[in-house]
N, C-alpha and C positions, 0 to 999 in steps of 0.2 A: 454264228449265232448273234453276236453283237450287231452285225450288219443288218440282220433281219429285224431286230428290235428298233434299230434306227429308222429303217424304211417304214415300219409300222407306225412309229411315232410321227415321222414326216408326213405320211399319208393322212393321218388323223389330226394333224395339227390344224388344218383348215377347219375341220368340224369343231375342234376345241375353241379355236379363235372366234368362230361365228357364234357359238353358244355363249362365250364370255362377253362378246359385244352385245348380244341380245340381253343378257342379264344386267350388264352395266347400263344399257339404255332404259330398261325397265326400272332399275333402282333410281336413276336420275329423274325419270318421269314421275314416279310415285313420290319421291322426296320433294320435288318442286311443287307438285300438286298439293301435298299436305302443307307445305310452307305457305302457300297462298291463303289457306284458311286461317293460319295463325296471324297473318299480317293484314287483316282487313282494316282499312283506314277508318278511323273514328274521329278525326280532327275536324277543323272548320271546313265547311263545304261538303262534308260527307252526308250520306243518306241518314245516318243516325242523328247528326247534328240538325239537319233540316226538319226531321220529324219532331225532335225535341223543341225546336223553335216554334213549329206550327202548333204543337200541343200547348206550349206556354202562352202563345198568342191567343189561342182559343179560350183558355182559362181566364186570361186577363180580360178579354172582351166580355165573357159571361159575367165576371165579377162587376165590370163596369155597368152592364145592363141591369144587374140586380140592384145596384145603387140607384140607377135612374128610375127604376120601378118603385123604389122606396121599400124594398124588402130588408129584413134584418140580415146583416152581414157580419161575418167574423173579422177579426183584425187581419187575417191572411187575405180575405177577399178585398179588404180595404187597400192593402198593399198592392194587390194585383190590379185593382182599379186605378190606383195612382200610377203604376207602371204603364198601364194602357193609355192614360191621359198624357203622360210624359212622352210616350213613343209616338202618339198620333196627334198631339197638340189639340186635344178635345177640350 
């Protein structure tokens, strides 16, 4: 009786091992895929940084153009125009 249980377990061990490897592979794949979403790079040189720089540059240029046209500008626009002049030596 014990021998038949051993043979049954031995025969099914390959199936159990394959299922365990598949489950382990799925777990590692899903875990690493989720981890990449958590670790998006936002430092210097990243897409977010370049978009932020482009937006700031556009706002500074628009403020500088407003001052050149003689429109009334706020103190924030004046600061942006000064930044534009400093960056571009205008």
